[in-house]
C-alpha positions, 0 to 999 in steps of 0.5 A: 510532550508525547510524540504523535502516534502513527495511525494503523489500519483498523479495517483492511479490504480484501484481495478480491476487491477491485481496489484495496481500501484501508481504514486507519485508526484516525478515521482516514480512508485510503484507496490503492489500485493493485497495479500502483501498489505492485509498481511501488514495491519497496523491496531491494529487487524492485527498487532497481526497476520493476519492469512491465507490470500488466494492468491485470496484476492482483494481490493473491493474498496479503497479511500483516507484518508485525504491527508495522506493515503489510506484505502481498503475494502478487499474481506474478509470483513476487512476494518479498515486498514489505509495505510499511504503514507510513509508506502506505498512508503518506506516500502511496495513498490514492485518496483525493486528499493525498493526491492533491498534496502530491500535486502541490509539493 
């Protein structure tokens, strides 16, 4: 039996959009608010606490890191967080389906 493959983004929204949208290879559509992504930055510095994030925080640019993650450059100058696809898909996705799953767990 072959292991289940992790879906990957096939469409990535723009930093000029009000929210980030990713469409995954299995058809799932994820949405994210910019402040939520910044607050949940997985880098070592932010794991100790991000502090106050302004509600107007935005990604200024973003790009793929290999075939496994996205990286953002934020309007506050922060740029060291690498967001692996499993984190984006299963932990940070703000779609209705994943929000309900988090409420149940």
